[in-house]
N, CA, C and O atoms as CSV, one atom per row, in Angstrom:
chain,resi,resn,atom,element,x,y,z
A,1,MET,N,N,0.476,-1.109,-0.048
A,1,MET,CA,C,-0.157,-0.041,-0.161
A,1,MET,C,C,0.936,1.174,0.078
A,1,MET,O,O,1.958,1.109,0.761
A,2,TYR,N,N,0.417,2.343,-0.703
A,2,TYR,CA,C,1.268,3.346,-0.701
A,2,TYR,C,C,0.606,4.471,-0.008
A,2,TYR,O,O,-0.552,4.772,-0.298
A,3,LEU,N,N,1.382,5.207,1.032
A,3,LEU,CA,C,0.729,6.402,1.655
A,3,LEU,C,C,1.434,7.510,1.132
A,3,LEU,O,O,2.198,8.101,1.895
A,4,ASP,N,N,1.321,7.867,0.049
A,4,ASP,CA,C,1.792,8.956,-0.691
A,4,ASP,C,C,1.069,9.958,-1.645
A,4,ASP,O,O,0.952,9.639,-2.829
A,5,ILE,N,N,0.603,11.091,-1.222
A,5,ILE,CA,C,-0.198,12.198,-2.100
A,5,ILE,C,C,0.076,11.747,-3.293
A,5,ILE,O,O,-0.867,11.088,-3.730
A,6,ASP,N,N,1.171,11.834,-4.176
A,6,ASP,CA,C,1.311,11.711,-5.212
A,6,ASP,C,C,0.977,10.614,-6.003
A,6,ASP,O,O,0.855,10.825,-7.209
A,7,TYR,N,N,0.760,9.210,-5.473
A,7,TYR,CA,C,0.116,7.902,-5.701
A,7,TYR,C,C,-1.459,8.242,-5.719
A,7,TYR,O,O,-2.111,7.784,-6.657
A,8,TYR,N,N,-2.067,8.967,-4.804
A,8,TYR,CA,C,-3.557,9.042,-4.765
A,8,TYR,C,C,-3.768,10.174,-5.664
A,8,TYR,O,O,-4.935,10.219,-6.051
A,9,SER,N,N,-2.927,11.221,-6.180
A,9,SER,CA,C,-3.753,12.093,-6.764
A,9,SER,C,C,-4.637,12.055,-7.945
A,9,SER,O,O,-5.570,12.810,-8.216
A,10,ALA,N,N,-4.032,10.718,-8.811
A,10,ALA,CA,C,-4.674,10.513,-10.017
A,10,ALA,C,C,-6.015,9.852,-9.657
A,10,ALA,O,O,-6.874,9.894,-10.539
A,11,HIS,N,N,-6.401,9.104,-8.220
A,11,HIS,CA,C,-7.514,8.649,-7.902
A,11,HIS,C,C,-8.604,9.814,-7.378
A,11,HIS,O,O,-9.825,9.802,-7.534
A,12,LEU,N,N,-7.798,10.796,-6.725
A,12,LEU,CA,C,-8.645,11.719,-6.563
A,12,LEU,C,C,-9.096,12.814,-7.242
A,12,LEU,O,O,-9.932,13.560,-6.732
A,13,GLU,N,N,-8.464,13.076,-8.765
A,13,GLU,CA,C,-9.012,13.597,-9.680
A,13,GLU,C,C,-10.368,13.241,-10.041
A,13,GLU,O,O,-11.367,13.955,-9.953
A,14,HIS,N,N,-10.298,12.257,-10.387
A,14,HIS,CA,C,-12.030,11.666,-10.890
A,14,HIS,C,C,-12.940,12.129,-10.124
A,14,HIS,O,O,-14.017,12.427,-10.640
A,15,HIS,N,N,-12.730,12.319,-8.615
A,15,HIS,CA,C,-13.649,12.767,-7.819
A,15,HIS,C,C,-13.605,13.955,-7.767
A,15,HIS,O,O,-14.701,14.382,-7.401
A,16,ASP,N,N,-12.710,14.940,-7.993
A,16,ASP,CA,C,-12.670,16.115,-7.686
A,16,ASP,C,C,-13.112,16.801,-9.131
A,16,ASP,O,O,-13.458,17.981,-9.060
A,17,SER,N,N,-13.135,16.076,-10.621
A,17,SER,CA,C,-13.787,17.010,-11.197
A,17,SER,C,C,-15.255,16.627,-11.403
A,17,SER,O,O,-15.853,17.228,-12.295
A,18,PHE,N,N,-15.969,15.620,-10.627
A,18,PHE,CA,C,-16.998,15.827,-10.453
A,18,PHE,C,C,-17.323,16.612,-9.357
A,18,PHE,O,O,-18.309,17.346,-9.413
A,19,LEU,N,N,-16.740,16.565,-8.533
A,19,LEU,CA,C,-17.276,17.528,-6.895
A,19,LEU,C,C,-17.091,19.043,-7.093
A,19,LEU,O,O,-17.695,19.958,-6.532
A,20,LYS,N,N,-16.165,19.094,-7.974
A,20,LYS,CA,C,-15.785,20.737,-7.933
A,20,LYS,C,C,-16.902,21.574,-8.486
A,20,LYS,O,O,-16.919,22.798,-8.361
A,21,ASN,N,N,-17.876,20.853,-9.130
A,21,ASN,CA,C,-18.915,21.745,-9.868
A,21,ASN,C,C,-19.940,22.180,-8.767
A,21,ASN,O,O,-20.840,22.965,-9.068
A,22,SER,N,N,-19.809,21.628,-7.348
A,22,SER,CA,C,-20.793,21.666,-6.516
A,22,SER,C,C,-20.275,22.798,-5.532
A,22,SER,O,O,-19.096,22.934,-5.206
A,23,SER,N,N,-21.341,23.598,-5.102
A,23,SER,CA,C,-20.589,24.631,-4.778
A,23,SER,C,C,-20.140,24.601,-3.062
A,23,SER,O,O,-19.440,25.432,-2.483
A,24,HIS,N,N,-20.834,23.275,-2.441
A,24,HIS,CA,C,-20.259,23.392,-0.838
A,24,HIS,C,C,-19.309,22.478,-0.670
A,24,HIS,O,O,-19.230,21.922,0.425
A,25,ILE,N,N,-18.463,22.167,-1.651
A,25,ILE,CA,C,-16.984,21.280,-1.794
A,25,ILE,C,C,-15.792,22.364,-1.433
A,25,ILE,O,O,-15.460,23.368,-2.064
A,26,PRO,N,N,-15.355,21.919,-0.421
A,26,PRO,CA,C,-14.097,22.827,-0.236
A,26,PRO,C,C,-12.948,22.473,-1.049
A,26,PRO,O,O,-12.779,21.363,-1.554
A,27,ASP,N,N,-12.088,23.562,-1.162
A,27,ASP,CA,C,-10.895,23.402,-2.405
A,27,ASP,C,C,-10.068,22.527,-1.997
A,27,ASP,O,O,-9.367,21.941,-2.822
A,28,ASP,N,N,-9.946,22.177,-0.274
A,28,ASP,CA,C,-8.835,21.240,0.193
A,28,ASP,C,C,-9.748,19.775,-0.137
A,28,ASP,O,O,-9.384,18.802,0.523
A,29,TRP,N,N,-10.607,19.613,-0.860
A,29,TRP,CA,C,-11.291,18.182,-0.950
A,29,TRP,C,C,-10.600,17.140,-1.040
A,29,TRP,O,O,-11.062,16.090,-0.593
A,30,GLY,N,N,-9.276,17.174,-1.664
A,30,GLY,CA,C,-8.616,15.818,-2.173
A,30,GLY,C,C,-7.834,15.667,-0.956
A,30,GLY,O,O,-7.559,14.494,-0.699
A,31,GLN,N,N,-7.332,16.682,-0.004
A,31,GLN,CA,C,-6.632,16.051,1.354
A,31,GLN,C,C,-7.584,15.628,2.108
A,31,GLN,O,O,-7.442,14.505,2.593
A,32,VAL,N,N,-8.719,16.343,2.394
A,32,VAL,CA,C,-9.645,15.656,3.221
A,32,VAL,C,C,-10.379,13.998,2.993
A,32,VAL,O,O,-10.656,13.126,3.816
A,33,HIS,N,N,-10.551,14.070,1.246
A,33,HIS,CA,C,-10.545,12.604,0.894
A,33,HIS,C,C,-9.912,11.669,1.197
A,33,HIS,O,O,-10.323,10.684,1.809
A,34,LEU,N,N,-8.491,11.933,0.677
A,34,LEU,CA,C,-7.260,10.896,1.346
A,34,LEU,C,C,-7.246,10.984,2.817
A,34,LEU,O,O,-6.734,9.948,3.241
A,35,HIS,N,N,-7.521,11.620,3.595
A,35,HIS,CA,C,-7.461,11.260,5.141
A,35,HIS,C,C,-8.586,10.685,5.484
A,35,HIS,O,O,-8.674,9.926,6.449
A,36,HIS,N,N,-9.676,11.039,4.622
A,36,HIS,CA,C,-11.098,9.670,4.941
A,36,HIS,C,C,-10.656,8.582,4.731
A,36,HIS,O,O,-10.759,7.690,5.573
A,37,CYS,N,N,-10.052,8.400,3.543
A,37,CYS,CA,C,-9.975,6.928,2.949
A,37,CYS,C,C,-8.716,6.197,3.788
A,37,CYS,O,O,-8.856,5.018,4.113
A,38,LEU,N,N,-7.585,6.857,4.104
A,38,LEU,CA,C,-6.662,6.295,4.831
A,38,LEU,C,C,-7.290,6.086,6.308
A,38,LEU,O,O,-7.025,5.056,6.929
A,39,ASP,N,N,-8.124,7.077,6.854
A,39,ASP,CA,C,-8.642,6.649,8.202
A,39,ASP,C,C,-9.362,5.252,8.006
A,39,ASP,O,O,-8.803,4.319,8.582
A,40,GLN,N,N,-10.665,4.910,7.193
A,40,GLN,CA,C,-10.862,3.858,7.046
A,40,GLN,C,C,-10.155,2.631,6.485
A,40,GLN,O,O,-10.694,1.531,6.367
A,41,VAL,N,N,-9.031,2.890,6.185
A,41,VAL,CA,C,-8.041,1.600,6.202
A,41,VAL,C,C,-7.329,1.271,7.612
A,41,VAL,O,O,-6.921,0.143,7.888
A,42,VAL,N,N,-7.230,2.344,8.443
A,42,VAL,CA,C,-6.731,2.268,9.943
A,42,VAL,C,C,-7.616,1.733,10.378
A,42,VAL,O,O,-7.193,0.637,10.747
A,43,GLN,N,N,-8.800,1.823,10.616
A,43,GLN,CA,C,-9.719,1.456,11.276
A,43,GLN,C,C,-10.198,0.113,11.143
A,43,GLN,O,O,-10.498,-0.594,12.106
A,44,SER,N,N,-10.288,-0.335,9.593
A,44,SER,CA,C,-10.489,-1.862,9.420
A,44,SER,C,C,-9.264,-2.338,10.022
A,44,SER,O,O,-9.413,-3.335,10.729
A,45,VAL,N,N,-7.987,-1.839,9.913
A,45,VAL,CA,C,-6.875,-2.690,10.416
A,45,VAL,C,C,-6.905,-2.973,11.996
A,45,VAL,O,O,-6.503,-4.041,12.458
A,46,ILE,N,N,-7.341,-2.075,12.679
A,46,ILE,CA,C,-7.707,-2.173,14.256
A,46,ILE,C,C,-8.642,-2.864,14.574
A,46,ILE,O,O,-8.783,-3.317,15.710
A,47,CYS,N,N,-9.544,-3.085,13.482
A,47,CYS,CA,C,-11.113,-3.696,14.096
A,47,CYS,C,C,-10.742,-5.229,13.849
A,47,CYS,O,O,-11.152,-6.134,14.576
A,48,HIS,N,N,-9.874,-5.424,12.678
A,48,HIS,CA,C,-9.897,-6.748,12.201
A,48,HIS,C,C,-8.293,-7.301,12.646
A,48,HIS,O,O,-7.786,-8.270,12.080
A,49,ALA,N,N,-7.780,-6.739,13.444
A,49,ALA,CA,C,-6.467,-7.138,13.744
A,49,ALA,C,C,-5.949,-8.892,14.081
A,49,ALA,O,O,-6.568,-9.754,14.704
A,50,ASP,N,N,-5.078,-8.945,13.643
A,50,ASP,CA,C,-4.786,-10.502,13.481
A,50,ASP,C,C,-3.765,-10.407,14.810
A,50,ASP,O,O,-2.843,-9.596,14.900
A,51,LEU,N,N,-4.181,-11.562,15.981
A,51,LEU,CA,C,-3.570,-11.484,16.997
A,51,LEU,C,C,-3.065,-12.659,17.307
A,51,LEU,O,O,-2.991,-13.201,18.410
A,52,SER,N,N,-2.654,-13.095,16.057
A,52,SER,CA,C,-1.646,-14.621,15.733
A,52,SER,C,C,-0.296,-14.149,16.371
A,52,SER,O,O,0.191,-13.053,16.095
A,53,PRO,N,N,0.311,-15.080,17.285
A,53,PRO,CA,C,1.584,-15.064,17.935
A,53,PRO,C,C,2.293,-15.163,16.520
A,53,PRO,O,O,2.127,-15.962,15.599
A,54,VAL,N,N,3.454,-13.676,16.717
A,54,VAL,CA,C,4.459,-13.678,15.530
A,54,VAL,C,C,6.020,-13.899,16.204
A,54,VAL,O,O,6.743,-12.946,16.494
A,55,PRO,N,N,6.381,-15.247,16.387
A,55,PRO,CA,C,7.726,-15.581,17.122
A,55,PRO,C,C,8.905,-14.945,15.814
A,55,PRO,O,O,8.990,-15.179,14.608
A,56,MET,N,N,9.699,-14.058,16.758
A,56,MET,CA,C,10.704,-13.468,16.182
A,56,MET,C,C,12.128,-14.286,16.278
A,56,MET,O,O,12.466,-14.913,17.283
A,57,TYR,N,N,12.790,-14.198,15.261
A,57,TYR,CA,C,13.999,-15.106,15.271
A,57,TYR,C,C,15.235,-14.127,14.658
A,57,TYR,O,O,15.184,-13.339,13.714
A,58,GLY,N,N,16.242,-14.434,15.452
A,58,GLY,CA,C,17.666,-13.711,14.973
A,58,GLY,C,C,18.794,-14.555,14.958
A,58,GLY,O,O,18.821,-15.658,15.504
A,59,TRP,N,N,19.655,-14.082,14.384
A,59,TRP,CA,C,20.835,-15.041,14.139
A,59,TRP,C,C,21.975,-14.028,14.674
A,59,TRP,O,O,21.873,-12.802,14.662
A,60,LYS,N,N,22.952,-14.683,15.092
A,60,LYS,CA,C,24.377,-14.131,15.778
A,60,LYS,C,C,24.833,-13.178,14.718
A,60,LYS,O,O,24.831,-13.554,13.546
A,61,GLY,N,N,25.171,-12.137,14.998
A,61,GLY,CA,C,25.769,-11.442,13.717
A,61,GLY,C,C,24.904,-10.680,13.002
A,61,GLY,O,O,25.420,-9.873,12.229
A,62,VAL,N,N,23.620,-10.733,13.064
A,62,VAL,CA,C,22.846,-10.178,11.900
A,62,VAL,C,C,21.543,-9.416,12.893
A,62,VAL,O,O,20.595,-9.951,13.467
A,63,PRO,N,N,21.898,-8.164,12.823
A,63,PRO,CA,C,20.877,-7.021,13.350
A,63,PRO,C,C,19.498,-7.126,13.091
A,63,PRO,O,O,18.846,-6.172,13.517
A,64,VAL,N,N,18.679,-8.269,12.347
A,64,VAL,CA,C,17.780,-8.178,11.873
A,64,VAL,C,C,17.167,-9.368,12.496
A,64,VAL,O,O,17.762,-10.442,12.581
A,65,PHE,N,N,15.755,-9.128,13.006
A,65,PHE,CA,C,14.982,-10.138,13.274
A,65,PHE,C,C,13.759,-10.432,12.558
A,65,PHE,O,O,13.125,-9.458,12.152
A,66,LEU,N,N,13.196,-11.876,12.270
A,66,LEU,CA,C,12.571,-11.791,11.146
A,66,LEU,C,C,11.237,-12.700,12.058
A,66,LEU,O,O,11.599,-13.605,12.809
A,67,GLY,N,N,9.707,-12.379,11.922
A,67,GLY,CA,C,8.883,-13.270,12.405
A,67,GLY,C,C,8.115,-13.943,11.302
A,67,GLY,O,O,7.526,-13.424,10.355
A,68,VAL,N,N,8.250,-15.237,11.634
A,68,VAL,CA,C,7.811,-16.544,10.537
A,68,VAL,C,C,7.077,-17.301,11.232
A,68,VAL,O,O,7.133,-17.428,12.455
A,69,GLY,N,N,6.131,-18.008,10.265
A,69,GLY,CA,C,5.478,-19.097,10.848
A,69,GLY,C,C,4.275,-19.152,11.113
A,69,GLY,O,O,3.696,-20.222,11.302
A,70,GLN,N,N,3.545,-17.672,11.186
A,70,GLN,CA,C,2.375,-17.563,11.609
A,70,GLN,C,C,1.199,-17.989,10.544
A,70,GLN,O,O,1.685,-17.802,9.428
A,71,THR,N,N,0.156,-18.372,10.444
A,71,THR,CA,C,-0.785,-18.271,9.635
A,71,THR,C,C,-1.988,-17.456,9.502
A,71,THR,O,O,-2.591,-17.399,10.573
A,72,HIS,N,N,-2.565,-16.780,8.519
A,72,HIS,CA,C,-3.221,-15.668,8.447
A,72,HIS,C,C,-4.148,-16.059,7.348
A,72,HIS,O,O,-3.904,-16.843,6.430
A,73,THR,N,N,-5.660,-15.152,7.663
A,73,THR,CA,C,-6.851,-15.691,6.597
A,73,THR,C,C,-6.963,-14.783,5.937
A,73,THR,O,O,-7.408,-13.788,6.509
A,74,CYS,N,N,-6.624,-14.649,4.406
A,74,CYS,CA,C,-6.993,-14.070,3.260
A,74,CYS,C,C,-8.313,-13.775,3.141
A,74,CYS,O,O,-9.072,-14.586,3.671
A,75,ARG,N,N,-8.788,-12.862,2.607
A,75,ARG,CA,C,-10.214,-12.589,1.896
A,75,ARG,C,C,-10.135,-12.365,0.432
A,75,ARG,O,O,-9.324,-11.603,-0.094
A,76,ARG,N,N,-11.202,-13.215,-0.327
A,76,ARG,CA,C,-10.892,-13.052,-1.839
A,76,ARG,C,C,-11.390,-11.503,-2.136
A,76,ARG,O,O,-12.294,-10.863,-1.598
A,77,TRP,N,N,-10.696,-11.226,-2.930
A,77,TRP,CA,C,-10.595,-9.733,-3.077
A,77,TRP,C,C,-11.880,-9.601,-4.352
A,77,TRP,O,O,-12.614,-8.613,-4.389
A,78,GLU,N,N,-11.953,-10.305,-4.964
A,78,GLU,CA,C,-12.868,-10.189,-6.126
A,78,GLU,C,C,-14.070,-9.967,-6.077
A,78,GLU,O,O,-14.560,-9.120,-6.824
A,79,PRO,N,N,-14.932,-10.764,-5.074
A,79,PRO,CA,C,-16.164,-10.826,-4.677
A,79,PRO,C,C,-16.425,-9.343,-4.499
A,79,PRO,O,O,-17.307,-8.750,-5.121
A,80,ILE,N,N,-15.509,-8.701,-3.506
A,80,ILE,CA,C,-15.873,-7.397,-2.903
A,80,ILE,C,C,-15.520,-6.342,-3.918
A,80,ILE,O,O,-16.062,-5.239,-3.847
A,81,ARG,N,N,-14.483,-6.669,-5.027
A,81,ARG,CA,C,-14.787,-5.562,-5.899
A,81,ARG,C,C,-15.645,-5.297,-6.911
A,81,ARG,O,O,-15.823,-4.281,-7.583
A,82,GLU,N,N,-16.362,-6.815,-6.918
A,82,GLU,CA,C,-17.520,-6.840,-7.787
A,82,GLU,C,C,-18.645,-6.220,-7.253
A,82,GLU,O,O,-19.387,-5.612,-8.023
A,83,TRP,N,N,-18.903,-6.273,-6.042
A,83,TRP,CA,C,-19.991,-5.723,-5.402
A,83,TRP,C,C,-19.948,-4.207,-5.017
A,83,TRP,O,O,-20.923,-3.497,-4.773
A,84,MET,N,N,-18.419,-3.793,-5.009
A,84,MET,CA,C,-18.287,-2.350,-5.203
A,84,MET,C,C,-18.446,-1.735,-6.315
A,84,MET,O,O,-19.023,-0.650,-6.379
A,85,ASP,N,N,-17.889,-2.430,-7.464
A,85,ASP,CA,C,-18.209,-1.836,-8.864
A,85,ASP,C,C,-19.756,-1.847,-9.392
A,85,ASP,O,O,-20.243,-0.941,-10.069
A,86,ALA,N,N,-20.389,-2.926,-9.004
A,86,ALA,CA,C,-21.902,-2.817,-8.796
A,86,ALA,C,C,-22.631,-1.810,-8.550
A,86,ALA,O,O,-23.634,-1.436,-9.158
A,87,ARG,N,N,-22.031,-1.274,-7.476
A,87,ARG,CA,C,-22.675,0.053,-7.007
A,87,ARG,C,C,-22.131,1.645,-6.911
A,87,ARG,O,O,-22.476,2.560,-6.164
A,88,ASN,N,N,-20.982,1.569,-8.151
A,88,ASN,CA,C,-20.516,2.706,-8.295
A,88,ASN,C,C,-21.245,3.153,-9.332
A,88,ASN,O,O,-21.243,2.387,-10.296
A,89,GLU,N,N,-21.991,4.336,-9.473
A,89,GLU,CA,C,-22.416,5.091,-10.240
A,89,GLU,C,C,-21.756,6.348,-10.546
A,89,GLU,O,O,-21.946,6.915,-11.622
A,90,ILE,N,N,-21.246,6.654,-9.946
A,90,ILE,CA,C,-20.718,8.332,-9.926
A,90,ILE,C,C,-19.279,8.049,-10.269
A,90,ILE,O,O,-18.930,8.558,-11.334
A,91,TYR,N,N,-18.558,7.511,-9.766
A,91,TYR,CA,C,-17.241,7.352,-10.019
A,91,TYR,C,C,-16.517,6.442,-10.876
A,91,TYR,O,O,-16.883,5.268,-10.843
A,92,GLU,N,N,-15.369,6.820,-11.786
A,92,GLU,CA,C,-14.615,6.078,-12.429
A,92,GLU,C,C,-13.862,4.701,-12.071
A,92,GLU,O,O,-13.306,4.992,-11.012
A,93,PRO,N,N,-13.577,3.548,-12.321
A,93,PRO,CA,C,-13.099,2.465,-11.730
A,93,PRO,C,C,-11.299,2.980,-11.015
A,93,PRO,O,O,-10.726,3.969,-11.472
A,94,LEU,N,N,-10.945,2.493,-10.386
A,94,LEU,CA,C,-9.696,2.900,-9.281
A,94,LEU,C,C,-8.363,2.788,-10.119
A,94,LEU,O,O,-7.392,3.536,-10.008
A,95,GLU,N,N,-8.508,1.606,-11.066
A,95,GLU,CA,C,-7.401,1.039,-12.102
A,95,GLU,C,C,-7.814,0.216,-12.950
A,95,GLU,O,O,-8.647,-0.629,-12.622
A,96,GLU,N,N,-7.373,0.282,-14.080
A,96,GLU,CA,C,-7.718,-0.127,-15.617
A,96,GLU,C,C,-7.636,-1.634,-15.342
A,96,GLU,O,O,-6.802,-2.228,-14.660
A,97,GLU,N,N,-8.780,-2.166,-16.083
A,97,GLU,CA,C,-8.872,-3.628,-15.666
A,97,GLU,C,C,-8.175,-4.456,-17.280
A,97,GLU,O,O,-8.081,-5.681,-17.355
């Protein structure tokens, strides 16, 4: 995941071009939207935190410790994306298919 305003600026342009026609949208909408989106990601990570133990291993003379061996439950992104795209009437896709 990128946490860089330049990365998201192209995504925000889709929203900005539509929303700037509304008089109630502030000039700093891009920043507001970016912070809102990242806040949603943070909330999701906090609410769905993985509490699996992560044992840390180190090696003599190597200043790096690695966490390995934990099992995670992954989600299938495709059904979520299909559900989201089916309800997307205003905005363009986030990425080209």
